[in-house]
C-alpha positions in Angstrom: -1.6 4.5 26.5 -3.7 7.5 25.8 -7.2 7.0 27.2 -8.8 7.6 23.9 -6.5 5.9 21.5 -4.6 7.1 18.4 -6.8 10.0 17.4 -8.5 10.9 20.7 -11.8 11.3 18.8 -14.7 11.3 21.2 -17.9 13.3 21.5 -17.8 16.7 20.0 -14.4 16.2 18.3 -15.9 13.6 16.0 -17.5 16.4 14.0 -14.0 17.9 13.3 -11.8 17.7 10.2 -8.2 16.6 9.9 -5.9 19.6 9.7 -2.1 19.6 9.0 -0.1 21.4 11.7 3.5 20.6 10.6 5.4 18.8 7.8 9.0 18.4 6.8 11.7 16.3 5.1 14.7 15.6 7.4 17.9 13.6 7.2 19.1 12.5 10.6 22.6 11.3 11.3 23.6 9.6 14.6 20.9 11.4 16.5 19.1 10.9 19.8 16.0 13.0 20.4 14.7 13.9 23.9 11.3 12.5 25.0 8.6 15.0 24.1 4.9 15.4 23.4 2.7 17.5 21.2 -1.0 17.8 20.5 -1.0 16.4 17.0 -1.0 12.9 15.6 2.3 12.3 13.8 3.3 10.2 10.8 7.0 9.4 10.5 7.8 7.8 7.1 11.3 6.3 6.4 12.5 7.2 2.9 16.0 5.8 3.4 18.1 4.2 6.1 16.7 3.1 9.4 15.8 4.4 12.8 14.0 3.6 16.1 11.1 5.2 17.8 10.6 4.9 21.5 7.3 5.6 23.2 6.6 5.7 26.9 3.2 4.7 28.2 1.7 2.3 30.7 4.8 2.4 32.8 6.8 0.9 30.0 9.1 1.9 27.1 8.0 0.6 23.7 10.6 0.6 20.9 9.9 0.1 17.2 12.6 -0.2 14.5 11.7 1.3 11.1 13.3 0.6 7.8 12.9 2.1 4.4 9.3 1.9 3.2 7.9 1.6 6.8 6.1 4.3 8.8 4.7 4.9 12.3 1.6 6.8 13.0 1.4 7.8 16.7 -0.5 9.8 19.3 1.7 12.9 19.8 0.4 13.2 23.4 2.4 10.0 24.3 6.0 10.8 25.2 8.1 9.7 22.3 11.6 10.2 20.8 13.6 9.3 17.6 16.8 7.4 17.7 19.1 7.2 14.7 22.3 5.0 15.0 23.7 5.8 11.5 21.5 7.8 9.1 17.8 8.1 8.2 15.9 10.3 5.9 12.3 10.8 6.8 9.1 12.6 5.8 7.1 13.7 8.8 3.5 15.0 8.8 1.6 16.1 11.9 -2.1 16.8 12.0 -5.0 17.1 14.4 -8.8 17.3 14.1 -10.3 20.8 14.3 -13.4 22.7 13.3 -12.8 23.8 9.8 -15.0 25.9 7.5 -15.7 24.6 3.9 -17.1 21.6 2.2 -14.9 19.0 4.1 -16.0 15.7 5.5 -15.9 15.4 9.2 -14.4 12.5 11.1 -17.9 11.2 11.8 -18.9 11.4 8.1 -15.7 9.7 7.1 -16.4 6.9 9.6 -19.9 6.5 8.4 -18.9 6.3 4.7 -16.1 3.8 5.1 -15.9 0.9 7.7 -12.1 0.6 7.5 -11.8 4.4 8.2 -14.2 3.9 11.1 -12.0 1.2 12.5 -8.8 3.4 12.2 -10.4 6.4 13.8 -11.6 4.2 16.7 -8.1 2.5 17.0 -7.5 2.1 20.8 -3.7 1.8 20.4 -1.4 4.8 20.8 0.6 4.0 17.7 0.7 1.8 14.6 3.7 0.5 12.7 2.9 -0.1 9.1 4.7 -0.9 5.8 3.9 0.5 2.4 7.0 1.3 0.3 5.2 3.1 -2.6 1.6 4.3 -2.5 1.6 5.9 0.9 4.9 7.7 0.2 3.7 9.1 -3.1 0.5 10.4 -1.4 2.5 11.9 1.4 4.9 13.6 -1.0 2.1 15.0 -3.1 0.4 16.3 0.0 3.6 18.1 1.2 4.3 19.5 -2.3 0.8 21.0 -2.4 1.2 22.5 1.1 4.4 24.2 -0.1 2.7 25.9 -3.1 2.3 29.6 -2.7 -1.3 29.4 -4.1 -2.2 26.0 -2.7 -5.6 24.6 -2.9 -7.1 23.9 0.5 -9.7 21.7 -1.1 -6.9 19.6 -2.7 -5.0 19.4 0.6 -8.1 18.2 2.3 -8.8 15.6 -0.4 -5.2 14.3 -0.3 -5.1 14.1 3.5 -8.4 12.2 3.4 -7.0 9.9 0.7 -3.9 9.3 2.9 -6.0 8.4 5.9 -8.1 6.0 3.7 -5.0 4.3 2.5 -3.7 4.0 6.1 -7.1 2.6 7.1 -6.8 -0.1 4.5 -3.4 -1.1 5.7 -4.6 -1.2 9.3 -7.5 -3.4 8.2 -5.2 -5.8 6.4 -2.9 -5.9 9.4 -5.7 -6.6 11.8 -7.4 -9.2 9.5 -4.0 -11.0 9.2 -3.5 -11.1 13.0 -0.6 -8.7 12.7 1.4 -10.9 10.4 3.9 -8.7 8.6 4.8 -11.5 6.2 1.3 -11.2 4.6 1.9 -7.5 4.0 5.2 -8.3 2.3 3.6 -10.9 0.1 0.7 -8.6 -0.8 3.3 -6.0 -1.9 5.1 -8.6 -4.0 1.7 -9.5 -5.7 1.1 -5.8 -6.3 4.5 -5.5 -8.0 3.9 -8.6 -10.2 0.4 -7.4 -11.2 1.9 -4.0 -12.3 4.9 -5.4 -14.1 3.8 -8.7 -15.7 4.1 -7.1 -19.2 7.9 -6.9 -19.0 10.8 -9.1 -17.9 10.8 -9.6 -14.1 13.6 -11.0 -12.0 13.5 -12.1 -8.4 15.9 -9.4 -7.3 13.5 -6.7 -8.8 10.6 -8.1 -6.7 12.9 -8.1 -3.6 14.0 -4.5 -4.3 10.4 -3.4 -4.7 9.6 -4.5 -1.1 13.1 -3.7 0.4 13.8 -7.3 1.4 16.4 -10.0 0.7 15.7 -12.1 -2.4 16.0 -15.4 -0.5 13.6 -14.2 2.2 11.1 -13.0 -0.3 11.1 -16.3 -2.2 10.7 -18.3 1.0 7.7 -16.3 2.5 6.0 -16.0 -0.9 6.0 -19.8 -1.5 4.9 -20.3 2.1 2.0 -18.0 1.8 0.9 -18.5 -1.8 1.9 -22.2 -2.3 4.0 -21.7 -5.3 7.2 -19.8 -6.3 7.2 -16.2 -7.5 8.0 -17.1 -11.1 5.4 -19.9 -11.2 2.8 -17.5 -9.9 3.8 -14.9 -12.5 3.6 -17.4 -15.3 0.1 -18.4 -14.3 -0.9 -14.7 -14.0 0.5 -14.0 -17.5 -1.4 -16.9 -19.0 -4.7 -15.7 -17.5 -4.0 -12.3 -19.0 -3.2 -14.0 -22.4 -6.6 -15.9 -22.2 -8.4 -12.6 -21.5 -6.7 -10.9 -24.5 -7.4 -13.8 -26.8 -11.0 -14.0 -25.6 -11.9 -10.3 -25.4 -9.8 -8.5 -28.0 -8.7 -8.7 -31.7 -5.0 -8.4 -30.9 -3.1 -10.7 -33.3 -2.0 -13.9 -31.7 1.6 -13.1 -32.8 1.5 -9.9 -30.6 0.0 -11.4 -27.4 3.4 -12.5 -26.2 4.5 -8.8 -26.0 1.4 -7.9 -24.0 2.1 -10.4 -21.3 5.8 -10.0 -20.9 6.9 -13.3 -22.6 8.4 -11.6 -25.7 8.7 -14.9 -27.7 5.8 -16.4 -29.6 7.2 -20.0 -29.4 7.7 -19.7 -25.7 4.2 -18.3 -25.2 2.9 -21.2 -27.3 4.7 -23.6 -25.0 3.6 -22.0 -21.7 0.0 -21.5 -22.9 -0.4 -25.1 -24.1 1.1 -26.4 -20.8 -1.4 -24.3 -18.9 -4.6 -24.9 -21.0 -3.9 -27.9 -23.2 -4.4 -25.7 -26.3 -2.3 -23.4 -28.4 -3.2 -19.7 -28.3 -4.7 -19.9 -31.8 -6.8 -23.0 -30.8 -8.0 -21.2 -27.7 -9.2 -18.2 -29.6 -10.9 -20.3 -32.2 -12.7 -22.3 -29.5 -13.9 -19.2 -27.8 -15.1 -17.7 -31.1 -16.9 -21.0 -32.0 -18.7 -20.9 -28.6 -19.6 -17.2 -29.1 -20.9 -17.9 -32.6 -23.0 -20.8 -31.4 -24.6 -18.6 -28.7 -25.3 -15.8 -31.2 -27.0 -18.4 -33.5 -29.3 -19.4 -30.7 -29.9 -15.9 -29.7 -28.4 -16.3 -26.3 -27.2 -13.3 -24.2 -23.4 -13.5 -23.7 
């Protein structure tokens, strides 16, 4: 293990800014890399396929297997190598902290502004294995595309790199708060997918594909962690959205079904009454009646 952890930020280096040193897309096929080191922190994100990363420290070899949607962030000073049994497409970014001119936040300023970032920058481990199949990849890709522009914006690069580190800091915080339980991360990603797609038809296989896991496994861990099935949770979430739309908007009751992914007014009527004991129309009327009574009394609402 490196004596100063993942980023080696101590003393005077805490006033430096993150600076990209290398970046590339690469598809590997049946490849074994030699152990090597470099002065930069490295992010290796798996776009497709799978691979293994070996690190040598503390007199031992540590091996991590990465699948699609997973990435490792590691201290480049630690001897490490990539192993690909079949094929793997990756996006790699290497960076270190340096003195940079311009209106950029230093490591110390980032840590002072965000507790999760402070925890990441102070991480004592030489590497982190994390999973985020969508958001982190999009930020990484946007960062690399900006770096390749002939007239790139250094300010935008710095903002994107800072945003990337903030997102990684959030994932690190979630992993630490869950005691390293990867299943909680998978379930959180399922919830994110459901919350973004409740307005259209959703099947279990779509949820599983979104988190790159087997449908049966996804259903099992979701019910274990949430206490209900994926579809039961989705129905409840949709009914809460329907209540909000009925309460806060003038959208016709006949159209509410389309807004919450049910696409059938009779079926919405059935689901809503089962969840609330009222029909959608009765619910809206009851809310309006309460609001009118408050207005008559001059209450703030």
